[in-house]
Backbone of each chain as nested JSON, in Angstrom:
{
  "chains": [
    {"id": "A", "residues": [
      {"number": 1, "name": "MET", "atoms": {"N": [88.09, 113.661, 40.354], "CA": [87.914, 115.085, 40.597], "C": [88.338, 115.437, 42.025]}},
      {"number": 2, "name": "ALA", "atoms": {"N": [87.925, 114.617, 42.984], "CA": [88.223, 114.907, 44.391], "C": [89.71, 114.835, 44.678]}},
      {"number": 3, "name": "ALA", "atoms": {"N": [90.427, 113.968, 43.943], "CA": [91.851, 113.78, 44.227], "C": [92.733, 114.749, 43.458]}},
      {"number": 4, "name": "VAL", "atoms": {"N": [92.289, 115.198, 42.296], "CA": [93.171, 115.967, 41.417], "C": [92.688, 117.402, 41.204]}},
      {"number": 5, "name": "THR", "atoms": {"N": [91.457, 117.565, 40.746], "CA": [91.003, 118.88, 40.278], "C": [90.478, 119.749, 41.423]}},
      {"number": 6, "name": "TYR", "atoms": {"N": [89.616, 119.183, 42.264], "CA": [89.007, 120.017, 43.303], "C": [89.995, 120.547, 44.341]}},
      {"number": 7, "name": "PRO", "atoms": {"N": [91.121, 119.856, 44.614], "CA": [92.088, 120.442, 45.552], "C": [92.947, 121.551, 44.953]}},
      {"number": 8, "name": "ASP", "atoms": {"N": [92.888, 121.772, 43.652], "CA": [93.706, 122.791, 42.995], "C": [93.294, 124.187, 43.493]}},
      {"number": 9, "name": "ALA", "atoms": {"N": [94.278, 124.97, 43.889], "CA": [93.98, 126.28, 44.475], "C": [93.199, 127.181, 43.517]}},
      {"number": 10, "name": "LYS", "atoms": {"N": [93.509, 127.087, 42.231], "CA": [92.801, 127.917, 41.24], "C": [91.335, 127.512, 41.14]}},
      {"number": 11, "name": "VAL", "atoms": {"N": [91.081, 126.219, 41.223], "CA": [89.708, 125.718, 41.172], "C": [88.949, 126.126, 42.434]}},
      {"number": 12, "name": "ILE", "atoms": {"N": [89.594, 125.965, 43.58], "CA": [88.96, 126.334, 44.853], "C": [88.546, 127.804, 44.829]}},
      {"number": 13, "name": "ARG", "atoms": {"N": [89.467, 128.65, 44.391], "CA": [89.182, 130.088, 44.355], "C": [88.034, 130.389, 43.398]}},
      {"number": 14, "name": "PHE", "atoms": {"N": [88.094, 129.804, 42.218], "CA": [87.048, 130.079, 41.223], "C": [85.673, 129.657, 41.741]}},
      {"number": 15, "name": "ILE", "atoms": {"N": [85.584, 128.433, 42.233], "CA": [84.275, 127.914, 42.65], "C": [83.744, 128.678, 43.86]}},
      {"number": 16, "name": "ASN", "atoms": {"N": [84.582, 128.912, 44.848], "CA": [84.101, 129.608, 46.043], "C": [83.695, 131.053, 45.755]}},
      {"number": 17, "name": "GLU", "atoms": {"N": [84.354, 131.671, 44.761], "CA": [84.031, 133.066, 44.442], "C": [82.835, 133.19, 43.511]}},
      {"number": 18, "name": "ARG", "atoms": {"N": [82.704, 132.26, 42.563], "CA": [81.761, 132.477, 41.463], "C": [80.491, 131.628, 41.546]}},
      {"number": 19, "name": "MET", "atoms": {"N": [80.495, 130.575, 42.368], "CA": [79.373, 129.641, 42.336], "C": [79.004, 129.211, 43.749]}},
      {"number": 20, "name": "ILE", "atoms": {"N": [77.835, 128.573, 43.859], "CA": [77.452, 127.915, 45.098], "C": [77.679, 126.411, 44.877]}},
      {"number": 21, "name": "PRO", "atoms": {"N": [78.704, 125.839, 45.485], "CA": [78.996, 124.423, 45.238], "C": [78.119, 123.498, 46.078]}},
      {"number": 22, "name": "LEU", "atoms": {"N": [77.523, 122.527, 45.412], "CA": [76.646, 121.549, 46.049], "C": [77.109, 120.166, 45.6]}},
      {"number": 23, "name": "GLN", "atoms": {"N": [77.45, 119.314, 46.556], "CA": [77.967, 117.991, 46.221], "C": [77.086, 116.922, 46.86]}},
      {"number": 24, "name": "VAL", "atoms": {"N": [76.642, 115.974, 46.016], "CA": [75.786, 114.89, 46.502], "C": [76.267, 113.564, 45.913]}},
      {"number": 25, "name": "LYS", "atoms": {"N": [75.968, 112.471, 46.603], "CA": [76.329, 111.158, 46.098], "C": [75.507, 110.814, 44.861]}},
      {"number": 26, "name": "PHE", "atoms": {"N": [76.105, 109.964, 44.045], "CA": [75.497, 109.625, 42.748], "C": [74.133, 108.96, 42.884]}},
      {"number": 27, "name": "ASP", "atoms": {"N": [73.876, 108.353, 44.08], "CA": [72.617, 107.629, 44.259], "C": [71.687, 108.326, 45.252]}},
      {"number": 28, "name": "ALA", "atoms": {"N": [71.983, 109.591, 45.566], "CA": [71.135, 110.322, 46.508], "C": [69.735, 110.495, 45.913]}},
      {"number": 29, "name": "LYS", "atoms": {"N": [68.752, 110.176, 46.705], "CA": [67.364, 110.284, 46.25], "C": [66.684, 111.463, 46.947]}},
      {"number": 30, "name": "PRO", "atoms": {"N": [65.851, 112.194, 46.216], "CA": [65.438, 111.973, 44.828], "C": [66.298, 112.712, 43.806]}},
      {"number": 31, "name": "ILE", "atoms": {"N": [67.335, 113.395, 44.257], "CA": [68.007, 114.334, 43.356], "C": [68.681, 113.642, 42.174]}},
      {"number": 32, "name": "ALA", "atoms": {"N": [69.296, 112.476, 42.409], "CA": [69.966, 111.776, 41.303], "C": [68.951, 111.333, 40.251]}},
      {"number": 33, "name": "THR", "atoms": {"N": [67.79, 110.94, 40.714], "CA": [66.72, 110.563, 39.786], "C": [66.169, 111.798, 39.083]}},
      {"number": 34, "name": "ASP", "atoms": {"N": [65.974, 112.862, 39.832], "CA": [65.441, 114.093, 39.245], "C": [66.314, 114.588, 38.092]}},
      {"number": 35, "name": "PHE", "atoms": {"N": [67.643, 114.432, 38.252], "CA": [68.57, 114.918, 37.223], "C": [69.035, 113.802, 36.292]}},
      {"number": 36, "name": "ASN", "atoms": {"N": [68.446, 112.619, 36.439], "CA": [68.728, 111.505, 35.533], "C": [70.229, 111.22, 35.441]}},
      {"number": 37, "name": "VAL", "atoms": {"N": [70.874, 111.14, 36.586], "CA": [72.314, 110.897, 36.625], "C": [72.587, 109.409, 36.551]}},
      {"number": 38, "name": "LYS", "atoms": {"N": [73.367, 109.002, 35.546], "CA": [73.669, 107.595, 35.321], "C": [75.149, 107.293, 35.436]}},
      {"number": 39, "name": "TRP", "atoms": {"N": [75.981, 108.322, 35.473], "CA": [77.425, 108.105, 35.53], "C": [78.082, 109.302, 36.202]}},
      {"number": 40, "name": "THR", "atoms": {"N": [79.22, 109.086, 36.828], "CA": [79.929, 110.181, 37.493], "C": [81.369, 110.23, 37.003]}},
      {"number": 41, "name": "PRO", "atoms": {"N": [82.053, 111.357, 37.202], "CA": [81.488, 112.594, 37.737], "C": [80.532, 113.268, 36.754]}},
      {"number": 42, "name": "ALA", "atoms": {"N": [79.423, 113.736, 37.306], "CA": [78.46, 114.527, 36.545], "C": [78.411, 115.91, 37.185]}},
      {"number": 43, "name": "ILE", "atoms": {"N": [78.718, 116.934, 36.401], "CA": [78.807, 118.302, 36.921], "C": [77.79, 119.15, 36.172]}},
      {"number": 44, "name": "ILE", "atoms": {"N": [76.85, 119.715, 36.919], "CA": [75.708, 120.405, 36.322], "C": [75.66, 121.838, 36.853]}},
      {"number": 45, "name": "THR", "atoms": {"N": [75.442, 122.78, 35.941], "CA": [75.269, 124.18, 36.348], "C": [73.783, 124.496, 36.393]}},
      {"number": 46, "name": "LEU", "atoms": {"N": [73.338, 125.005, 37.544], "CA": [71.932, 125.337, 37.766], "C": [71.784, 126.835, 38.007]}},
      {"number": 47, "name": "ASP", "atoms": {"N": [70.61, 127.356, 37.681], "CA": [70.31, 128.717, 38.12], "C": [69.76, 128.675, 39.546]}},
      {"number": 48, "name": "SER", "atoms": {"N": [69.405, 129.842, 40.075], "CA": [69.001, 129.903, 41.481], "C": [67.613, 129.313, 41.716]}},
      {"number": 49, "name": "ASN", "atoms": {"N": [66.94, 128.901, 40.645], "CA": [65.67, 128.175, 40.783], "C": [65.862, 126.669, 40.658]}},
      {"number": 50, "name": "GLY", "atoms": {"N": [67.088, 126.24, 40.459], "CA": [67.364, 124.813, 40.351], "C": [67.239, 124.266, 38.944]}},
      {"number": 51, "name": "LYS", "atoms": {"N": [67.117, 125.151, 37.948], "CA": [66.974, 124.707, 36.564], "C": [68.347, 124.466, 35.941]}},
      {"number": 52, "name": "GLU", "atoms": {"N": [68.472, 123.325, 35.247], "CA": [69.751, 122.962, 34.619], "C": [70.009, 123.775, 33.348]}},
      {"number": 53, "name": "HIS", "atoms": {"N": [71.303, 124.206, 33.191], "CA": [71.691, 124.943, 31.988], "C": [72.898, 124.336, 31.285]}},
      {"number": 54, "name": "HIS", "atoms": {"N": [73.684, 123.521, 31.983], "CA": [74.909, 122.974, 31.384], "C": [75.299, 121.724, 32.162]}},
      {"number": 55, "name": "ARG", "atoms": {"N": [75.814, 120.71, 31.422], "CA": [76.185, 119.46, 32.084], "C": [77.408, 118.867, 31.41]}},
      {"number": 56, "name": "THR", "atoms": {"N": [78.311, 118.324, 32.219], "CA": [79.41, 117.52, 31.7], "C": [79.451, 116.213, 32.473]}},
      {"number": 57, "name": "VAL", "atoms": {"N": [79.883, 115.172, 31.791], "CA": [80.085, 113.86, 32.421], "C": [81.508, 113.427, 32.133]}},
      {"number": 58, "name": "GLY", "atoms": {"N": [82.198, 112.955, 33.17], "CA": [83.573, 112.506, 33.01], "C": [84.549, 113.47, 33.66]}},
      {"number": 59, "name": "PHE", "atoms": {"N": [85.768, 112.967, 33.873], "CA": [86.807, 113.744, 34.548], "C": [87.19, 114.985, 33.749]}},
      {"number": 60, "name": "LEU", "atoms": {"N": [87.406, 116.087, 34.476], "CA": [87.934, 117.315, 33.88], "C": [89.094, 117.809, 34.731]}},
      {"number": 61, "name": "ALA", "atoms": {"N": [90.233, 118.067, 34.08], "CA": [91.354, 118.692, 34.784], "C": [91.065, 120.171, 34.982]}},
      {"number": 62, "name": "THR", "atoms": {"N": [91.89, 120.825, 35.778], "CA": [91.68, 122.242, 36.082], "C": [91.507, 123.08, 34.824]}},
      {"number": 63, "name": "GLU", "atoms": {"N": [92.366, 122.853, 33.839], "CA": [92.358, 123.684, 32.634], "C": [91.149, 123.411, 31.738]}},
      {"number": 64, "name": "GLU", "atoms": {"N": [90.362, 122.397, 32.079], "CA": [89.09, 122.16, 31.375], "C": [87.893, 122.466, 32.252]}},
      {"number": 65, "name": "LEU", "atoms": {"N": [88.029, 122.227, 33.562], "CA": [86.882, 122.465, 34.444], "C": [86.5, 123.938, 34.481]}},
      {"number": 66, "name": "ILE", "atoms": {"N": [87.482, 124.812, 34.691], "CA": [87.146, 126.237, 34.834], "C": [86.485, 126.791, 33.564]}},
      {"number": 67, "name": "PRO", "atoms": {"N": [87.031, 126.557, 32.37], "CA": [86.309, 127.041, 31.188], "C": [84.933, 126.401, 31.021]}},
      {"number": 68, "name": "SER", "atoms": {"N": [84.789, 125.135, 31.404], "CA": [83.468, 124.506, 31.332], "C": [82.488, 125.203, 32.273]}},
      {"number": 69, "name": "LEU", "atoms": {"N": [82.952, 125.563, 33.461], "CA": [82.077, 126.267, 34.398], "C": [81.759, 127.678, 33.905]}},
      {"number": 70, "name": "LEU", "atoms": {"N": [82.744, 128.335, 33.301], "CA": [82.473, 129.659, 32.722], "C": [81.411, 129.556, 31.625]}},
      {"number": 71, "name": "LEU", "atoms": {"N": [81.494, 128.506, 30.835], "CA": [80.479, 128.293, 29.799], "C": [79.111, 128.052, 30.441]}},
      {"number": 72, "name": "GLY", "atoms": {"N": [79.087, 127.273, 31.499], "CA": [77.835, 127.016, 32.207], "C": [77.236, 128.291, 32.78]}},
      {"number": 73, "name": "ILE", "atoms": {"N": [78.075, 129.129, 33.385], "CA": [77.595, 130.401, 33.936], "C": [77.056, 131.28, 32.8]}},
      {"number": 74, "name": "ALA", "atoms": {"N": [77.793, 131.313, 31.686], "CA": [77.339, 132.103, 30.535], "C": [75.984, 131.616, 30.046]}},
      {"number": 75, "name": "LYS", "atoms": {"N": [75.764, 130.309, 30.053], "CA": [74.477, 129.77, 29.599], "C": [73.342, 130.153, 30.544]}},
      {"number": 76, "name": "VAL", "atoms": {"N": [73.632, 130.206, 31.836], "CA": [72.601, 130.651, 32.792], "C": [72.147, 132.06, 32.417]}},
      {"number": 77, "name": "TYR", "atoms": {"N": [73.12, 132.944, 32.162], "CA": [72.766, 134.323, 31.797], "C": [72.111, 134.385, 30.413]}},
      {"number": 78, "name": "PHE", "atoms": {"N": [72.645, 133.619, 29.472], "CA": [72.079, 133.619, 28.115], "C": [70.613, 133.202, 28.151]}},
      {"number": 79, "name": "ASP", "atoms": {"N": [70.33, 132.151, 28.889], "CA": [68.958, 131.646, 28.948], "C": [68.012, 132.619, 29.645]}},
      {"number": 80, "name": "ALA", "atoms": {"N": [68.585, 133.55, 30.416], "CA": [67.78, 134.59, 31.069], "C": [67.789, 135.89, 30.256]}},
      {"number": 81, "name": "ASP", "atoms": {"N": [68.309, 135.826, 29.017], "CA": [68.407, 137.01, 28.144], "C": [69.28, 138.108, 28.744]}},
      {"number": 82, "name": "GLN", "atoms": {"N": [70.208, 137.73, 29.616], "CA": [71.156, 138.699, 30.18], "C": [72.46, 138.589, 29.381]}},
      {"number": 83, "name": "PHE", "atoms": {"N": [72.425, 139.154, 28.176], "CA": [73.511, 138.923, 27.237], "C": [74.827, 139.573, 27.661]}},
      {"number": 84, "name": "ASP", "atoms": {"N": [74.768, 140.728, 28.31], "CA": [76.011, 141.366, 28.744], "C": [76.748, 140.486, 29.752]}},
      {"number": 85, "name": "ASN", "atoms": {"N": [76.003, 139.913, 30.688], "CA": [76.644, 139.036, 31.677], "C": [77.149, 137.752, 31.02]}},
      {"number": 86, "name": "ALA", "atoms": {"N": [76.387, 137.228, 30.073], "CA": [76.842, 136.04, 29.348], "C": [78.135, 136.345, 28.604]}},
      {"number": 87, "name": "LEU", "atoms": {"N": [78.164, 137.491, 27.926], "CA": [79.354, 137.857, 27.148], "C": [80.569, 138.072, 28.038]}},
      {"number": 88, "name": "ALA", "atoms": {"N": [80.372, 138.613, 29.222], "CA": [81.511, 138.82, 30.123], "C": [82.167, 137.485, 30.48]}},
      {"number": 89, "name": "ASN", "atoms": {"N": [81.355, 136.483, 30.73], "CA": [81.9, 135.167, 31.067], "C": [82.513, 134.476, 29.85]}},
      {"number": 90, "name": "LEU", "atoms": {"N": [81.913, 134.662, 28.686], "CA": [82.474, 134.077, 27.462], "C": [83.796, 134.75, 27.108]}},
      {"number": 91, "name": "ASN", "atoms": {"N": [83.87, 136.063, 27.29], "CA": [85.136, 136.763, 27.022], "C": [86.245, 136.275, 27.95]}},
      {"number": 92, "name": "LYS", "atoms": {"N": [85.893, 136.053, 29.203], "CA": [86.89, 135.545, 30.154], "C": [87.362, 134.161, 29.738]}},
      {"number": 93, "name": "LEU", "atoms": {"N": [86.425, 133.323, 29.327], "CA": [86.782, 131.972, 28.863], "C": [87.74, 132.059, 27.664]}},
      {"number": 94, "name": "LEU", "atoms": {"N": [87.376, 132.879, 26.687], "CA": [88.17, 132.933, 25.455], "C": [89.534, 133.572, 25.672]}},
      {"number": 95, "name": "SER", "atoms": {"N": [89.616, 134.51, 26.599], "CA": [90.912, 135.166, 26.826], "C": [91.833, 134.325, 27.704]}},
      {"number": 96, "name": "GLU", "atoms": {"N": [91.264, 133.606, 28.661], "CA": [92.104, 132.87, 29.603], "C": [92.277, 131.397, 29.244]}},
      {"number": 97, "name": "TYR", "atoms": {"N": [91.341, 130.853, 28.442], "CA": [91.407, 129.426, 28.084], "C": [91.135, 129.252, 26.586]}},
      {"number": 98, "name": "PRO", "atoms": {"N": [91.958, 129.887, 25.747], "CA": [91.662, 129.888, 24.307], "C": [91.771, 128.518, 23.65]}},
      {"number": 99, "name": "GLU", "atoms": {"N": [92.426, 127.569, 24.301], "CA": [92.601, 126.241, 23.693], "C": [91.785, 125.16, 24.393]}},
      {"number": 100, "name": "SER", "atoms": {"N": [90.849, 125.533, 25.238], "CA": [90.103, 124.522, 25.989], "C": [89.083, 123.81, 25.11]}},
      {"number": 101, "name": "ASP", "atoms": {"N": [88.569, 122.714, 25.618], "CA": [87.531, 121.975, 24.891], "C": [86.203, 122.725, 24.876]}},
      {"number": 102, "name": "SER", "atoms": {"N": [86.066, 123.741, 25.721], "CA": [84.832, 124.54, 25.756], "C": [84.899, 125.749, 24.828]}},
      {"number": 103, "name": "THR", "atoms": {"N": [86.072, 126.0, 24.259], "CA": [86.285, 127.252, 23.524], "C": [85.402, 127.361, 22.284]}},
      {"number": 104, "name": "SER", "atoms": {"N": [85.288, 126.297, 21.513], "CA": [84.502, 126.392, 20.281], "C": [83.035, 126.692, 20.576]}},
      {"number": 105, "name": "GLU", "atoms": {"N": [82.485, 126.027, 21.567], "CA": [81.09, 126.303, 21.913], "C": [80.946, 127.736, 22.408]}},
      {"number": 106, "name": "ALA", "atoms": {"N": [81.969, 128.226, 23.116], "CA": [81.923, 129.609, 23.607], "C": [81.937, 130.602, 22.448]}},
      {"number": 107, "name": "ILE", "atoms": {"N": [82.73, 130.322, 21.405], "CA": [82.756, 131.207, 20.232], "C": [81.375, 131.229, 19.57]}},
      {"number": 108, "name": "TYR", "atoms": {"N": [80.782, 130.059, 19.448], "CA": [79.446, 129.952, 18.856], "C": [78.434, 130.747, 19.688]}},
      {"number": 109, "name": "LEU", "atoms": {"N": [78.439, 130.507, 20.999], "CA": [77.468, 131.173, 21.867], "C": [77.686, 132.677, 21.89]}},
      {"number": 110, "name": "MET", "atoms": {"N": [78.95, 133.103, 21.807], "CA": [79.224, 134.541, 21.762], "C": [78.604, 135.155, 20.521]}},
      {"number": 111, "name": "GLY", "atoms": {"N": [78.731, 134.484, 19.394], "CA": [78.108, 134.989, 18.166], "C": [76.603, 135.122, 18.321]}},
      {"number": 112, "name": "VAL", "atoms": {"N": [75.994, 134.125, 18.948], "CA": [74.539, 134.163, 19.134], "C": [74.15, 135.289, 20.1]}},
      {"number": 113, "name": "CYS", "atoms": {"N": [74.912, 135.425, 21.187], "CA": [74.644, 136.506, 22.159], "C": [74.711, 137.873, 21.48]}},
      {"number": 114, "name": "LEU", "atoms": {"N": [75.768, 138.068, 20.697], "CA": [75.935, 139.369, 20.033], "C": [74.818, 139.611, 19.027]}},
      {"number": 115, "name": "TYR", "atoms": {"N": [74.428, 138.547, 18.327], "CA": [73.325, 138.694, 17.368], "C": [72.023, 139.049, 18.091]}},
      {"number": 116, "name": "LYS", "atoms": {"N": [71.728, 138.33, 19.177], "CA": [70.465, 138.559, 19.883], "C": [70.423, 139.931, 20.564]}},
      {"number": 117, "name": "SER", "atoms": {"N": [71.59, 140.45, 20.92], "CA": [71.6, 141.744, 21.594], "C": [71.68, 142.914, 20.618]}},
      {"number": 118, "name": "THR", "atoms": {"N": [72.111, 142.648, 19.366], "CA": [72.233, 143.748, 18.399], "C": [71.34, 143.563, 17.171]}},
      {"number": 119, "name": "HIS", "atoms": {"N": [70.876, 142.338, 16.943], "CA": [70.104, 141.976, 15.74], "C": [70.928, 142.185, 14.46]}},
      {"number": 120, "name": "ASN", "atoms": {"N": [72.243, 142.13, 14.603], "CA": [73.131, 142.263, 13.45], "C": [73.707, 140.878, 13.132]}},
      {"number": 121, "name": "ALA", "atoms": {"N": [73.351, 140.364, 11.953], "CA": [73.746, 138.998, 11.6], "C": [75.233, 138.844, 11.337]}},
      {"number": 122, "name": "LYS", "atoms": {"N": [75.95, 139.944, 11.251], "CA": [77.395, 139.833, 10.996], "C": [78.088, 139.058, 12.126]}},
      {"number": 123, "name": "HIS", "atoms": {"N": [77.511, 139.115, 13.322], "CA": [78.14, 138.425, 14.456], "C": [78.067, 136.908, 14.294]}},
      {"number": 124, "name": "LEU", "atoms": {"N": [77.007, 136.44, 13.668], "CA": [76.903, 134.995, 13.422], "C": [77.933, 134.563, 12.374]}},
      {"number": 125, "name": "LYS", "atoms": {"N": [78.065, 135.372, 11.332], "CA": [79.044, 135.049, 10.294], "C": [80.465, 135.096, 10.859]}},
      {"number": 126, "name": "GLU", "atoms": {"N": [80.721, 136.089, 11.702], "CA": [82.054, 136.19, 12.313], "C": [82.34, 134.981, 13.2]}},
      {"number": 127, "name": "ALA", "atoms": {"N": [81.316, 134.509, 13.894], "CA": [81.508, 133.317, 14.729], "C": [81.875, 132.125, 13.855]}},
      {"number": 128, "name": "TYR", "atoms": {"N": [81.16, 131.958, 12.733], "CA": [81.504, 130.856, 11.823], "C": [82.935, 131.003, 11.322]}},
      {"number": 129, "name": "GLU", "atoms": {"N": [83.328, 132.201, 10.936], "CA": [84.675, 132.396, 10.391], "C": [85.743, 132.103, 11.435]}},
      {"number": 130, "name": "LYS", "atoms": {"N": [85.5, 132.494, 12.671], "CA": [86.462, 132.173, 13.748], "C": [86.539, 130.67, 13.959]}},
      {"number": 131, "name": "LEU", "atoms": {"N": [85.385, 130.022, 13.98], "CA": [85.362, 128.579, 14.201], "C": [86.028, 127.841, 13.048]}},
      {"number": 132, "name": "ASN", "atoms": {"N": [85.756, 128.281, 11.847], "CA": [86.323, 127.611, 10.674], "C": [87.84, 127.781, 10.63]}},
      {"number": 133, "name": "ALA", "atoms": {"N": [88.319, 128.95, 11.035], "CA": [89.769, 129.168, 11.067], "C": [90.427, 128.324, 12.145]}},
      {"number": 134, "name": "ARG", "atoms": {"N": [89.707, 128.096, 13.222], "CA": [90.278, 127.365, 14.357], "C": [90.236, 125.863, 14.135]}},
      {"number": 135, "name": "ASP", "atoms": {"N": [89.111, 125.373, 13.607], "CA": [88.917, 123.924, 13.487], "C": [87.862, 123.652, 12.406]}},
      {"number": 136, "name": "PRO", "atoms": {"N": [88.306, 123.559, 11.155], "CA": [87.329, 123.458, 10.049], "C": [86.387, 122.27, 10.156]}},
      {"number": 137, "name": "GLN", "atoms": {"N": [86.822, 121.196, 10.772], "CA": [85.974, 120.007, 10.885], "C": [85.316, 119.882, 12.254]}},
      {"number": 138, "name": "GLY", "atoms": {"N": [85.418, 120.911, 13.066], "CA": [84.903, 120.832, 14.428], "C": [83.38, 120.807, 14.495]}},
      {"number": 139, "name": "GLU", "atoms": {"N": [82.889, 120.259, 15.603], "CA": [81.44, 120.143, 15.803], "C": [80.756, 121.496, 15.703]}},
      {"number": 140, "name": "TRP", "atoms": {"N": [81.3, 122.508, 16.349], "CA": [80.629, 123.813, 16.394], "C": [80.809, 124.581, 15.094]}},
      {"number": 141, "name": "THR", "atoms": {"N": [81.885, 124.281, 14.35], "CA": [82.031, 124.855, 13.012], "C": [80.908, 124.336, 12.117]}},
      {"number": 142, "name": "LYS", "atoms": {"N": [80.627, 123.045, 12.237], "CA": [79.545, 122.466, 11.432], "C": [78.195, 123.047, 11.813]}},
      {"number": 143, "name": "ARG", "atoms": {"N": [77.994, 123.264, 13.12], "CA": [76.706, 123.833, 13.55], "C": [76.52, 125.261, 13.054]}},
      {"number": 144, "name": "ALA", "atoms": {"N": [77.659, 125.979, 12.889], "CA": [77.592, 127.373, 12.435], "C": [77.646, 127.487, 10.923]}},
      {"number": 145, "name": "TYR", "atoms": {"N": [77.765, 126.374, 10.242], "CA": [77.98, 126.369, 8.792], "C": [76.991, 127.246, 8.011]}},
      {"number": 146, "name": "PRO", "atoms": {"N": [75.703, 127.237, 8.326], "CA": [74.768, 128.093, 7.555], "C": [75.088, 129.573, 7.666]}},
      {"number": 147, "name": "TYR", "atoms": {"N": [75.752, 129.984, 8.737], "CA": [76.001, 131.413, 8.951], "C": [77.037, 131.972, 7.972]}},
      {"number": 148, "name": "ARG", "atoms": {"N": [77.757, 131.095, 7.279], "CA": [78.754, 131.575, 6.304], "C": [78.075, 132.372, 5.189]}},
      {"number": 149, "name": "LEU", "atoms": {"N": [76.788, 132.134, 4.978], "CA": [76.056, 132.764, 3.879], "C": [75.472, 134.128, 4.255]}},
      {"number": 150, "name": "LEU", "atoms": {"N": [75.567, 134.496, 5.515], "CA": [74.929, 135.747, 5.967], "C": [75.717, 136.964, 5.498]}}
    ]},
    {"id": "B", "residues": [
      {"number": 1, "name": "MET", "atoms": {"N": [89.739, 132.844, 50.609], "CA": [88.588, 131.978, 50.357], "C": [88.765, 130.607, 51.006]}},
      {"number": 2, "name": "GLY", "atoms": {"N": [89.856, 130.368, 51.728], "CA": [90.068, 129.073, 52.347], "C": [90.764, 128.12, 51.407]}},
      {"number": 3, "name": "ASP", "atoms": {"N": [91.123, 126.943, 51.925], "CA": [91.907, 126.021, 51.111], "C": [91.112, 124.808, 50.682]}},
      {"number": 4, "name": "THR", "atoms": {"N": [89.802, 124.872, 50.794], "CA": [88.934, 123.812, 50.274], "C": [87.681, 124.443, 49.672]}},
      {"number": 5, "name": "ILE", "atoms": {"N": [87.044, 123.667, 48.833], "CA": [85.748, 124.108, 48.307], "C": [84.717, 123.974, 49.415]}},
      {"number": 6, "name": "LYS", "atoms": {"N": [83.9, 124.997, 49.586], "CA": [82.912, 125.018, 50.67], "C": [81.608, 124.384, 50.186]}},
      {"number": 7, "name": "TRP", "atoms": {"N": [81.621, 123.063, 50.083], "CA": [80.475, 122.341, 49.53], "C": [79.256, 122.431, 50.429]}},
      {"number": 8, "name": "GLU", "atoms": {"N": [78.119, 122.686, 49.819], "CA": [76.846, 122.47, 50.495], "C": [76.415, 121.033, 50.226]}},
      {"number": 9, "name": "SER", "atoms": {"N": [75.533, 120.51, 51.078], "CA": [75.011, 119.15, 50.872], "C": [73.502, 119.132, 50.703]}},
      {"number": 10, "name": "SER", "atoms": {"N": [72.879, 120.305, 50.837], "CA": [71.426, 120.411, 50.716], "C": [71.067, 121.298, 49.53]}},
      {"number": 11, "name": "MET", "atoms": {"N": [70.209, 120.796, 48.65], "CA": [69.757, 121.593, 47.511], "C": [69.034, 122.855, 47.991]}},
      {"number": 12, "name": "ASP", "atoms": {"N": [68.199, 122.721, 49.003], "CA": [67.449, 123.883, 49.48], "C": [68.388, 124.991, 49.96]}},
      {"number": 13, "name": "VAL", "atoms": {"N": [69.405, 124.592, 50.716], "CA": [70.365, 125.581, 51.209], "C": [71.141, 126.199, 50.049]}},
      {"number": 14, "name": "ALA", "atoms": {"N": [71.546, 125.36, 49.1], "CA": [72.305, 125.865, 47.948], "C": [71.483, 126.871, 47.145]}},
      {"number": 15, "name": "LEU", "atoms": {"N": [70.215, 126.564, 46.917], "CA": [69.377, 127.473, 46.129], "C": [69.099, 128.771, 46.896]}},
      {"number": 16, "name": "GLU", "atoms": {"N": [68.932, 128.65, 48.197], "CA": [68.735, 129.853, 49.009], "C": [69.959, 130.757, 48.919]}},
      {"number": 17, "name": "ARG", "atoms": {"N": [71.153, 130.144, 49.022], "CA": [72.394, 130.928, 48.893], "C": [72.518, 131.494, 47.479]}},
      {"number": 18, "name": "ALA", "atoms": {"N": [72.144, 130.693, 46.488], "CA": [72.255, 131.153, 45.097], "C": [71.42, 132.408, 44.877]}},
      {"number": 19, "name": "LYS", "atoms": {"N": [70.24, 132.431, 45.473], "CA": [69.375, 133.61, 45.334], "C": [69.966, 134.813, 46.067]}},
      {"number": 20, "name": "SER", "atoms": {"N": [70.416, 134.595, 47.284], "CA": [70.885, 135.725, 48.084], "C": [72.232, 136.255, 47.601]}},
      {"number": 21, "name": "GLU", "atoms": {"N": [73.073, 135.363, 47.043], "CA": [74.401, 135.786, 46.586], "C": [74.449, 136.028, 45.077]}},
      {"number": 22, "name": "ASN", "atoms": {"N": [73.303, 135.798, 44.402], "CA": [73.212, 136.006, 42.945], "C": [74.3, 135.226, 42.197]}},
      {"number": 23, "name": "LYS", "atoms": {"N": [74.386, 133.939, 42.502], "CA": [75.364, 133.06, 41.85], "C": [74.652, 131.8, 41.364]}},
      {"number": 24, "name": "PRO", "atoms": {"N": [75.181, 131.194, 40.291], "CA": [74.658, 129.885, 39.891], "C": [75.178, 128.782, 40.818]}},
      {"number": 25, "name": "VAL", "atoms": {"N": [74.535, 127.636, 40.724], "CA": [74.912, 126.484, 41.543], "C": [75.738, 125.5, 40.71]}},
      {"number": 26, "name": "LEU", "atoms": {"N": [76.824, 125.039, 41.282], "CA": [77.586, 123.933, 40.704], "C": [77.144, 122.675, 41.443]}},
      {"number": 27, "name": "LEU", "atoms": {"N": [76.433, 121.807, 40.754], "CA": [75.945, 120.559, 41.344], "C": [76.855, 119.415, 40.889]}},
      {"number": 28, "name": "ASP", "atoms": {"N": [77.542, 118.82, 41.834], "CA": [78.495, 117.741, 41.528], "C": [77.978, 116.431, 42.091]}},
      {"number": 29, "name": "PHE", "atoms": {"N": [77.693, 115.477, 41.2], "CA": [77.364, 114.122, 41.626], "C": [78.652, 113.306, 41.656]}},
      {"number": 30, "name": "PHE", "atoms": {"N": [78.93, 112.694, 42.783], "CA": [80.185, 111.962, 42.91], "C": [79.926, 110.552, 43.422]}},
      {"number": 31, "name": "ASN", "atoms": {"N": [80.902, 109.707, 43.149], "CA": [80.882, 108.33, 43.636], "C": [82.021, 108.174, 44.637]}},
      {"number": 32, "name": "PRO", "atoms": {"N": [81.704, 107.987, 45.912], "CA": [82.77, 107.92, 46.916], "C": [83.629, 106.664, 46.775]}},
      {"number": 33, "name": "GLY", "atoms": {"N": [83.21, 105.725, 45.925], "CA": [84.037, 104.536, 45.672], "C": [83.898, 103.45, 46.718]}}
    ]}
  ]
}
């Protein structure tokens, strides 16, 4: 990450503008123990109280890191019931990184956000249909499978 | 925004900034090798 992804100008701009970056060694105590870190790179999105909302382990190139961070930011807002802010970040992910490894989870979470903010189950079914069209055997398509019946 | 990521090294400082700037924290555990 330090040699390839973090020096990328797009990554630098995104992180400095959208997040508070905190970097610690894998064996720093007590934080590594507190977060149960066993392998690096481990990248965790926290809210301003220090609560974890999203985690990835392993190398991510620029075109995967930024959508992963957008998903993490969306989860921070989702977990705080701030669905409009969550949706704004999910929309950015889907429009700018439609083929990323985070995209399917973002489609799923968008369906849930829309359902929770409108109480209209059609959004869950639409999420399943989008996922099924994109990747019928995908992990998030399977998780959304019950919504096909709504 | 500068040509490097402006990493914090203290959780307390990062959380204080997160509150004042209304941003989430990116916590990166790294192995310097």
